[in-house]
C-alpha positions as CSV (number, residue, x, y, z in Angstrom):
1,M,7.9,-69.4,-46.1
2,P,9.3,-69.6,-43.0
3,G,7.5,-71.1,-39.8
4,T,7.5,-69.7,-36.5
5,V,8.5,-71.5,-33.3
6,L,7.8,-70.2,-29.7
7,L,9.4,-72.1,-26.7
8,L,8.0,-71.4,-23.6
9,A,9.0,-72.8,-20.6
10,A,7.8,-71.5,-17.2
11,A,8.0,-72.4,-13.1
12,P,7.8,-70.5,-10.0
13,L,10.7,-70.1,-8.3
14,G,11.2,-71.5,-5.2
15,R,9.4,-73.9,-3.0
16,G,6.1,-73.7,-5.5
17,R,8.5,-75.3,-8.0
18,L,7.0,-78.3,-9.0
19,V,8.8,-79.0,-12.7
20,D,12.0,-78.2,-14.1
21,A,10.3,-76.8,-16.7
22,A,13.4,-74.6,-18.3
23,G,15.7,-77.6,-18.3
24,V,14.2,-78.8,-21.2
25,L,15.1,-75.2,-23.2
26,P,19.0,-76.8,-24.2
27,V,17.6,-79.7,-25.6
28,L,14.8,-78.2,-27.4
29,A,17.0,-75.2,-28.7
30,A,20.0,-78.1,-29.9
31,V,17.5,-78.8,-32.6
32,A,17.4,-77.2,-35.6
33,P,15.3,-74.6,-36.2
34,G,13.2,-75.8,-39.0
35,V,12.3,-79.4,-37.6
36,L,11.0,-77.7,-34.8
37,S,9.1,-75.9,-36.9
38,G,7.9,-78.4,-39.9
39,S,9.1,-76.3,-42.2
40,D,12.3,-74.8,-44.4
41,T,13.2,-72.3,-42.2
42,A,11.9,-70.8,-39.4
43,N,12.3,-68.1,-36.5
44,V,12.5,-69.3,-33.0
45,I,11.5,-67.2,-30.0
46,E,12.6,-68.5,-26.4
47,L,11.4,-67.7,-23.6
48,A,12.4,-69.1,-20.4
49,D,11.4,-68.3,-16.7
50,P,9.7,-65.5,-17.8
51,L,8.6,-63.2,-14.9
52,E,5.6,-60.6,-16.4
53,P,2.5,-62.6,-17.8
54,Q,2.1,-59.4,-20.1
55,A,5.5,-59.6,-21.5
56,V,4.8,-63.0,-23.0
57,L,1.3,-62.5,-24.0
58,T,2.8,-59.5,-26.3
59,R,5.6,-62.6,-27.6
60,L,2.8,-64.3,-27.8
61,R,1.0,-62.2,-30.1
62,A,3.8,-61.7,-32.5
63,A,3.9,-65.0,-32.9
64,A,0.5,-65.5,-33.8
65,A,0.6,-63.0,-35.9
66,A,3.8,-64.2,-38.5
67,P,2.6,-65.6,-41.8
68,G,3.5,-69.6,-42.0
69,P,2.9,-72.2,-39.6
70,L,3.2,-71.8,-35.9
71,T,4.3,-74.5,-33.2
72,V,4.3,-73.2,-29.7
73,Y,6.0,-75.3,-27.4
74,V,4.5,-74.7,-23.4
75,T,6.6,-76.5,-20.4
76,G,5.3,-75.8,-17.2
77,Q,2.8,-75.9,-14.2
78,L,-1.0,-75.1,-14.1
79,H,-3.1,-73.5,-10.8
80,L,-6.0,-71.8,-11.0
81,D,-6.5,-68.4,-9.5
82,R,-8.5,-67.8,-6.2
83,R,-11.2,-65.6,-8.0
84,Q,-12.5,-67.1,-11.3
85,R,-11.3,-70.6,-10.4
86,L,-9.5,-70.4,-13.9
87,P,-6.5,-72.3,-15.1
88,H,-2.8,-70.2,-15.4
89,L,0.1,-71.2,-16.5
90,A,2.9,-70.5,-13.3
91,L,5.5,-67.8,-14.5
92,A,8.2,-67.1,-11.9
93,R,7.0,-64.8,-9.4
94,T,3.9,-66.7,-8.9
95,T,2.9,-67.9,-5.9
96,A,-0.3,-69.5,-4.4
97,A,-1.8,-66.2,-3.5
98,T,-1.0,-64.2,-6.4
99,V,-1.9,-66.6,-9.6
100,R,-4.4,-64.3,-11.1
101,Y,-1.4,-61.5,-11.4
102,T,1.6,-62.8,-12.0
103,A,0.8,-66.1,-13.7
104,L,0.0,-66.4,-17.7
105,P,-4.5,-67.1,-18.1
106,W,-4.3,-69.7,-20.1
107,H,-7.5,-68.6,-21.8
108,W,-5.4,-66.1,-23.5
109,I,-2.8,-69.0,-25.4
110,R,-6.2,-69.7,-26.6
111,E,-7.2,-66.4,-27.7
112,E,-4.6,-65.6,-29.4
113,L,-4.1,-68.4,-31.6
114,R,-8.0,-68.3,-32.3
115,L,-7.3,-66.3,-36.0
116,R,-5.4,-68.7,-37.0
117,S,-5.5,-71.6,-39.4
118,A,-5.9,-75.0,-38.0
119,A,-3.9,-76.3,-40.4
120,Q,-1.0,-74.1,-39.8
121,T,-1.3,-74.0,-35.6
122,A,0.1,-76.4,-33.1
123,L,0.5,-76.6,-29.5
124,V,2.9,-79.2,-27.5
125,A,2.4,-79.1,-23.9
126,D,3.9,-80.7,-20.7
127,L,2.0,-79.6,-18.2
128,H,2.2,-80.6,-14.5
129,A,-0.7,-79.7,-12.4
130,D,-1.6,-78.8,-8.8
131,A,-4.4,-80.6,-6.8
132,E,-7.3,-77.6,-7.9
133,A,-5.8,-77.7,-11.5
134,W,-5.7,-81.3,-11.7
135,Q,-9.4,-81.2,-10.8
136,Y,-10.5,-78.8,-13.1
137,V,-8.6,-80.6,-16.3
138,V,-9.7,-83.9,-15.4
139,A,-13.7,-82.4,-15.5
140,R,-13.6,-79.8,-18.0
141,G,-10.7,-80.2,-20.0
142,L,-8.2,-77.6,-21.2
143,D,-9.4,-75.5,-23.9
144,C,-7.1,-74.7,-26.5
145,G,-9.6,-73.1,-29.4
146,P,-11.2,-75.0,-32.3
147,N,-8.2,-74.1,-34.7
148,T,-5.3,-75.1,-32.7
149,T,-3.7,-78.6,-33.1
150,V,-2.7,-80.1,-29.7
151,H,-0.6,-82.9,-28.7
152,G,0.8,-83.4,-25.0
153,R,0.4,-84.2,-21.8
154,V,-1.0,-83.3,-18.3
155,V,0.0,-85.0,-15.2
156,P,-0.9,-84.4,-11.7
157,A,1.6,-82.9,-9.2
158,P,3.4,-85.3,-6.9
159,R,1.6,-84.8,-3.2
160,T,4.0,-82.8,-0.8
161,S,5.5,-85.8,1.1
162,A,6.5,-87.6,-1.5
163,R,8.8,-84.7,-3.6
164,R,12.3,-84.7,-4.0
165,G,12.0,-81.2,-5.6
166,P,11.0,-79.9,-9.0
167,V,10.8,-83.7,-11.6
168,A,11.8,-83.4,-15.0
169,P,9.2,-82.8,-17.8
170,A,9.9,-86.2,-19.2
171,Y,7.5,-85.7,-22.6
172,M,8.5,-82.7,-23.6
173,K,12.2,-83.9,-23.5
174,A,11.2,-87.1,-25.1
175,V,10.0,-84.7,-28.1
176,A,13.1,-82.9,-27.8
177,T,15.1,-85.9,-28.4
178,L,13.2,-87.2,-31.3
179,L,13.1,-84.1,-32.7
180,R,17.2,-84.5,-33.1
181,S,17.2,-87.0,-35.1
182,G,16.6,-84.0,-37.5
183,H,13.1,-85.1,-38.7
184,R,9.6,-84.0,-37.7
185,P,7.2,-86.5,-38.4
186,P,3.8,-85.8,-38.1
187,L,2.7,-85.0,-35.0
188,E,0.5,-87.2,-34.2
189,V,3.2,-89.7,-34.5
190,L,5.7,-87.8,-32.9
191,H,3.2,-87.6,-29.7
192,E,2.6,-91.9,-29.6
193,R,6.6,-91.8,-29.7
194,A,7.4,-89.4,-27.1
195,L,4.5,-91.2,-25.1
196,A,6.1,-94.6,-26.0
197,R,9.5,-93.1,-24.6
198,I,8.1,-92.5,-21.3
199,A,5.7,-95.4,-20.5
200,D,7.5,-96.6,-17.9
201,A,7.5,-93.4,-16.2
202,S,3.6,-92.1,-16.8
203,G,1.0,-92.3,-14.1
204,P,-2.2,-94.4,-15.2
205,G,-4.2,-91.0,-14.4
206,D,-1.9,-88.8,-16.7
207,L,-4.1,-87.3,-19.1
208,V,-3.4,-87.9,-22.8
209,L,-4.0,-84.1,-24.9
210,A,-4.7,-85.0,-28.7
211,H,-7.0,-82.8,-30.1
212,R,-7.1,-81.8,-34.0
213,G,-7.9,-78.5,-34.7
214,G,-10.4,-77.2,-37.9
215,V,-13.7,-78.3,-38.6
216,A,-15.5,-81.0,-36.8
217,A,-16.8,-84.2,-38.4
218,G,-19.7,-84.3,-40.6
219,S,-19.6,-80.4,-41.3
220,S,-18.1,-79.2,-44.4
221,A,-14.0,-79.7,-45.4
222,A,-13.9,-75.9,-46.1
223,D,-12.2,-74.1,-42.8
224,P,-13.3,-70.5,-43.0
225,H,-10.4,-69.3,-40.8
226,A,-8.2,-70.6,-43.1
227,A,-9.4,-68.5,-46.5
228,I,-9.7,-65.4,-44.3
229,S,-6.0,-66.2,-42.7
230,A,-4.7,-66.2,-46.3
231,A,-6.3,-63.2,-47.9
232,V,-4.7,-61.3,-44.6
233,Q,-1.4,-62.7,-45.4
234,A,-1.7,-61.7,-49.1
235,G,-2.2,-58.1,-48.1
236,R,-6.5,-58.7,-49.1
237,H,-7.7,-56.8,-46.2
238,A,-10.7,-55.7,-47.9
239,E,-11.5,-59.2,-48.8
240,A,-10.9,-60.5,-45.7
241,D,-13.2,-58.3,-43.7
242,A,-15.8,-59.4,-46.3
243,L,-15.7,-62.9,-45.5
244,A,-15.7,-62.3,-41.6
245,A,-18.7,-59.9,-41.9
246,G,-20.4,-62.4,-43.9
247,Y,-20.0,-65.2,-41.2
248,E,-21.0,-62.8,-38.5
249,R,-24.8,-61.6,-40.1
250,A,-24.9,-65.9,-40.7
251,A,-24.4,-66.1,-36.8
252,V,-26.5,-63.5,-35.8
253,Q,-29.2,-64.4,-37.6
254,A,-29.1,-67.9,-36.6
255,H,-28.3,-67.0,-33.1
256,G,-28.4,-63.7,-32.3
257,P,-25.9,-60.9,-31.8
258,A,-25.1,-61.8,-28.0
259,S,-24.6,-65.5,-29.4
260,E,-20.9,-66.9,-29.0
261,D,-20.8,-67.6,-32.8
262,A,-21.6,-64.1,-33.6
263,L,-19.5,-62.3,-30.9
264,H,-16.7,-64.9,-32.6
265,W,-17.0,-63.0,-35.7
266,S,-17.0,-59.7,-34.4
267,E,-13.8,-60.4,-32.7
268,V,-12.4,-61.5,-36.2
269,R,-13.2,-58.5,-37.5
270,A,-11.7,-56.5,-34.5
271,D,-8.4,-58.7,-35.3
272,L,-9.0,-57.8,-39.0
273,A,-9.0,-54.3,-38.2
274,M,-5.5,-54.1,-36.6
275,F,-4.0,-56.2,-39.3
276,A,-5.0,-54.0,-41.8
277,G,-3.6,-50.8,-39.7
278,D,-6.8,-49.1,-38.8
279,P,-6.6,-48.7,-35.2
280,A,-9.6,-46.8,-34.9
281,R,-11.6,-49.0,-36.4
282,S,-10.1,-51.9,-34.2
283,C,-11.0,-50.1,-31.1
284,R,-14.3,-49.2,-32.1
285,A,-15.0,-53.1,-32.7
286,W,-13.2,-54.2,-29.5
287,L,-15.5,-52.1,-27.4
288,G,-18.6,-53.1,-29.3
289,V,-18.1,-56.7,-28.6
290,A,-17.7,-55.7,-24.8
291,G,-20.8,-53.6,-25.0
292,V,-22.3,-56.6,-26.0
293,R,-21.0,-59.2,-23.8
294,L,-21.7,-56.8,-20.4
295,A,-25.8,-56.4,-22.0
296,A,-25.7,-59.6,-21.8
297,G,-24.8,-60.0,-18.6
298,Q,-21.7,-61.4,-18.6
299,A,-19.3,-60.3,-15.6
300,A,-17.3,-57.6,-15.7
301,D,-14.2,-59.9,-15.1
302,T,-15.5,-62.5,-17.0
303,P,-12.0,-63.3,-19.1
304,A,-13.7,-62.5,-22.6
305,V,-14.8,-59.6,-21.6
306,E,-11.4,-58.0,-19.9
307,A,-10.2,-59.3,-23.1
308,A,-12.3,-57.1,-25.0
309,V,-11.6,-53.9,-23.5
310,D,-7.5,-54.5,-23.0
311,R,-7.8,-54.7,-26.8
312,A,-9.6,-51.5,-27.1
313,H,-7.5,-50.1,-24.8
314,H,-4.1,-50.9,-26.9
315,Q,-5.6,-50.2,-30.2
316,W,-6.7,-46.7,-28.9
317,G,-3.7,-46.2,-28.0
318,R,-1.7,-46.9,-31.3
319,I,-4.2,-44.7,-32.7
320,T,-2.3,-41.1,-34.2
321,N,-5.7,-39.4,-35.7
322,A,-6.2,-37.0,-32.5
323,V,-9.5,-36.5,-33.1
324,R,-10.7,-40.0,-34.1
325,A,-8.7,-40.9,-30.9
326,R,-10.8,-38.3,-28.9
327,E,-13.6,-39.5,-30.4
328,L,-13.0,-43.1,-29.2
329,G,-11.6,-41.7,-25.7
330,P,-15.0,-41.1,-23.6
331,A,-16.4,-44.4,-24.6
332,L,-13.1,-46.2,-23.6
333,A,-13.0,-44.9,-19.9
334,E,-17.1,-45.5,-19.7
335,V,-16.2,-49.3,-20.3
336,R,-13.1,-49.0,-18.2
337,I,-14.9,-47.6,-14.9
338,R,-16.8,-50.5,-15.2
339,V,-14.0,-53.2,-16.4
340,P,-10.7,-52.0,-14.7
341,G,-8.9,-55.5,-15.7
342,R,-5.7,-56.9,-14.3
343,R,-3.3,-54.0,-14.6
344,N,-2.9,-51.4,-12.1
345,G,-3.8,-47.4,-13.3
346,A,-5.2,-48.5,-16.6
347,L,-8.6,-46.0,-15.8
348,E,-5.9,-43.7,-15.1
349,N,-4.0,-44.0,-18.1
350,V,-7.3,-43.6,-20.1
351,Q,-8.2,-40.2,-18.2
352,R,-4.7,-38.8,-18.4
353,H,-4.1,-39.5,-22.4
354,L,-7.3,-38.0,-23.0
355,R,-6.6,-35.0,-21.2
356,Q,-3.2,-34.6,-23.3
357,L,-5.3,-35.2,-26.7
358,Q,-7.8,-32.0,-25.4
359,T,-4.5,-30.1,-25.5
360,Q,-3.5,-30.6,-28.8
């Protein structure tokens, strides 16, 4: 089964550029796709200095939904948005004042990868963080989710007075150079070799990312996400949903319906409905997740709340049965009033589509 590789290199245009992220892409692109993926063959998606976060999300979502192993190579710079103080990957149009609207929220990457098997999902990152983002990462780490193997580094940006233009992504270039040999060793070995190559250029405060996804030590060798993913890839959608439903019930009984464990499995089931080609069921499930989070006191601009409503909206737009779309439309419009999201005109889009449905 072919693998999938996503090469994402992004940094702001102009004076806000800390790192020449896209400069590493020619080196990575010279590596055979199978070597980048660690599989026999691979499909490669390349994003160089993209402009719109939604466009990146679309490509990321497609890569995450593809069967087989997935490796995401990310090069760029991190900033915090001024409202929620959460890390974002800066894109070409990002400025200090527009991070929330023009950069890619890091938690979008985590969310899109959360359903995949830990054994088949890897993230390799070379990130430069401005002063605020660096303090955040040092204090709280960089959450990539429990099901992703992560290797790389985060480094603080040089002070403005010491800068002489964008710096090179030394770690990712070392990774690319090693891969050009035609062989991809285990990622932990590749990681250590890349760090050794740039040891002289690394600072003592660089934050090394090394995390093996999957089940924590001391818990059961079975990965429920792997079993569910295998069922989906084999077209056994009912079986996959039944497995997820069992874990959801157990989480509700153990921790309550508003617990993160229970909500995680509710979100998994919403995605499974999408994979099964049932956008109405997926929309209803995402609305349920949003409702539980809001009822539990989570703010309307909490990333998980926004993500749930955005996905409900997206799935609602894919419903071809007008009757079912009309049934779900008012509930979506009601929650959109409370959770407008980051895209301008989202509520108006729901209301306009509802009017169209009423005439059918």
